[in-house]
N, C-alpha and C positions, 0 to 999 in steps of 0.2 A: 262454132267453138266460141268460147268467151274471149273475144278479141281484146277487151280491156284488160283482163288478167294477163293475157299473153304479152301485150304491150308493156305493161307495168313491170313485169319480171325480166324482160329482155331488152329494155329500152337502152341500156348502156353498152351491152355487148353485141347486139345484133340489129342495130338500128336500120340499116338498109334493107335487110331481109324482112324485118317486122313491118316496115313501111310498104314494101311490096305486098305483103300479106294483107294488110289493111286495105290497100287499093284494090286488090283482087277480090277481097270480101265485100267491099262497097259495090263494085261493078257487077260482080256475078250474083250477089245476094239480091240486089235490086232487080236485075234481069229476071231471076227466078220467081221473085214475088210478083212482078209485073205479068209474067207469062201464066201464072196461076190466077191472075185477076185480083190479087191482094195488093192493096196500096198502089194500084196502077196509075193513080193520079199524082203520085209523088213527083216533085220536080227533079230534073236530072242534076245531080250534085257531083258526079264523078270528075267533071271538068275542074271544079273548084279544087278538089283534093289533088288532082294532077299537078296544080301549080304550087301547092304547098310543099316546102322542103321536107325531107325525110325526118329530120330532128324535130320540127314543129308538129308534124303529123303524129309521130309516135308520142310526143309529150302530151298532145291533146287526148289521145286515147289512154295514155297511162294514168290520167286523172280518175278514170273510172275505177272505182274500188268495188270489186266483186268479192263477196265473201262465200258464196256457195258455188259448187261445181255442177255442171249439167251432165246427166247420164245420157249417152247417145245409144240409140237403138237402131240396129240395121236389119229390119225384117227381111229384106231381099237377100242379104248375104246369109242370114240364118236359114232361110228356106232353101236356098241353093245347096248349102252345106248339109242340110238334113234330108234332102231328096236325092234323086238320081243325078249323078254328076257326069253322065255321058256327055261327050263333046268338050269337056274341059281337060287340059293338060294337068299333070301333077303339079307343075309349077304354078298354074292358075288356082288350083285347089289350095295349095299351100299359102298362096298370097291372100285368098279370102279367109283362110284360117287365121292368118296373122292380124287381118282387119278385125275379126271377131275377138281375138284374144286381146289386142290392145284396147279395143272399146271396153272390154270387161275390166281391164286394169284401170282405164280412166273412170269407170263407174266406182271401182274401189277407192280411188282418190277422192271422188266427189262425196262418197259416204264418209271418209275420214274428215274431209273439210266440214261437213255438216255436224259431225260429232263433236269436233274441236270448237266450232262455233257455238254449239249448244253449251259446251262446258264453260265457255268464257262468260256466260250468264249465270251459271250455277256454282262455280267454284270461286270463292272469294277469299281464300286464305293466302298464304305465302306462295302457293302454287299458281296463282292467277297469271303472273307474268310468263311463267313457263308454258302455260296452256295457250296464251296469246301468240307466243313465239312458235309453238307447234302448229297452230292454225296458219300462221304466215308461211311456215315451211310446207304445209300441205298445199297451200295456194301455189307456191312456187313449183312443187311436184306436179300438181295438176297442169300448170302451164307447160312444163317439160313434156309430160305425157301427151298433151295436145299436139305438141310439135311432132312427136314420134308418130302419133296416130295419123297426122296429116300426111307425113311422108310415106307411111305404109299404105294409106288409101291411094295416094297418087301413084305409087309403084304398082299396086294391084290394078288400077285403071289402065296403066300402060300395058300390062300383060294381058288384059282382057280385050284389048282392041284388036 
């Protein structure tokens, strides 16, 4: 997920939650990269971020100004939902369907962000401030949708254990 965008839009209302998400992202993201052999020579930095206060950590990441959203693709979820679902309960199937649906909605937000960003370069009349504001609102919507998708994924993982 775009952690900078998330931190920027929720730094004042959800600081402890956002700080925990950043720490989780730093720890598990690095572990996953190392297990795949990518950037395995990176120094361990999680200890440094554990010592930094929540406010300072979120403020650091909120300085990252991301203007485009990322579309997330879940091929495993899509193949499970498209194939035989024997062995899965109705609740598990519904949870995977929710993951797929919220990933689709996140992709729509990413498309809207891209479109409004494009328009900020092409519209130069009195509507330009409105388009810039719309782009900022789409960035905020993307951050909100990211949080919802994250919660849906975690719930689906709980049900699949």
